[in-house]
C-alpha positions in Angstrom: 7.0 7.3 6.5 10.2 6.5 4.7 12.0 5.5 8.0 9.0 3.4 9.1 9.0 1.6 5.8 12.7 0.9 5.9 12.4 -0.5 9.4 9.5 -2.7 8.3 11.5 -4.0 5.4 14.7 -4.3 7.3 16.5 -1.9 5.0 19.5 0.1 6.2 21.3 2.8 4.3 19.9 5.0 1.6 20.6 3.1 -1.7 16.9 2.3 -2.1 15.4 5.6 -0.8 14.3 6.8 -4.2 12.4 3.5 -4.9 10.8 3.5 -1.5 9.8 7.1 -1.9 8.1 6.2 -5.2 6.3 3.4 -3.5 5.1 5.7 -0.7 4.0 8.2 -3.3 2.0 5.6 -5.2 0.4 4.2 -2.0 -0.5 7.7 -0.9 -2.2 8.3 -4.2 -4.0 5.0 -3.9 -5.3 5.8 -0.4 -6.4 9.3 -1.5 -8.1 8.0 -4.5 -9.9 5.2 -2.6 -11.0 7.5 0.2 -11.8 10.5 -2.0 -9.5 12.8 0.1 -6.9 15.3 -1.1 -4.5 14.3 1.7 -3.9 11.1 3.8 -5.2 11.6 7.3 -2.5 10.9 9.9 -4.4 7.8 11.2 -4.1 6.3 7.7 -0.3 6.7 7.4 0.3 3.2 8.7 -1.9 2.0 5.8 0.3 3.8 3.4 3.4 2.2 4.9 1.7 -1.3 4.8 0.7 -0.8 1.1 4.2 0.4 0.3 5.8 -2.6 2.0 3.4 -5.0 0.2 4.2 -3.3 -3.2 7.9 -3.7 -2.5 7.5 -7.4 -1.5 5.4 -8.1 -4.6 7.8 -6.4 -7.1 8.2 -8.7 -10.1 4.8 -10.3 -9.5 2.8 -7.6 -11.2 -0.3 -9.0 -12.8 -0.3 -12.3 -11.0 -3.1 -13.5 -8.8 -1.1 -16.3 -7.2 2.5 -17.5 -7.2 3.9 -20.9 -6.7 7.5 -22.0 -6.0 8.0 -25.7 -5.4 5.5 -26.8 -2.8 4.7 -23.3 -1.6 1.7 -21.5 -3.1 0.8 -17.9 -2.3 -2.3 -15.9 -3.3 -1.8 -12.2 -3.9 -4.3 -9.8 -2.4 -4.3 -6.2 -3.7 -6.2 -4.9 -0.8 -6.6 -7.2 2.2 -9.9 -7.1 4.1 -8.4 -5.5 7.3 -7.0 -2.7 5.2 -10.1 -2.2 3.2 -12.2 -2.0 6.4 -9.8 0.7 7.7 -9.9 2.7 4.5 -13.7 2.4 4.3 -14.0 4.3 7.6 -12.3 7.3 6.0 -14.1 7.3 2.6 -15.9 10.5 1.7 -19.4 9.8 0.5 -20.2 11.2 -3.0 -23.6 12.4 -4.0 -24.5 11.9 -7.6 -26.6 14.1 -9.8 -30.1 12.8 -10.4 
């Protein structure tokens, strides 16, 4: 996943590998927590890469819901609809105690 993330971000070399590995680890934990799984299924690895890239691109914007610079305004989505739909297909249903 590290190499895929580096290609997506246009990063060459290894100077940011530790940071990128941390982002992949955090995205993996998020996907596992959201789906209720102990491991990320292979079909969700692209979602981990996407979340990692989004986290990298949003570094420094933590806690913001939107960001404006000059005439450009951008809203920040934590989990876009297409990704939420994908993750929802892999959620494990929980049965509560009655």
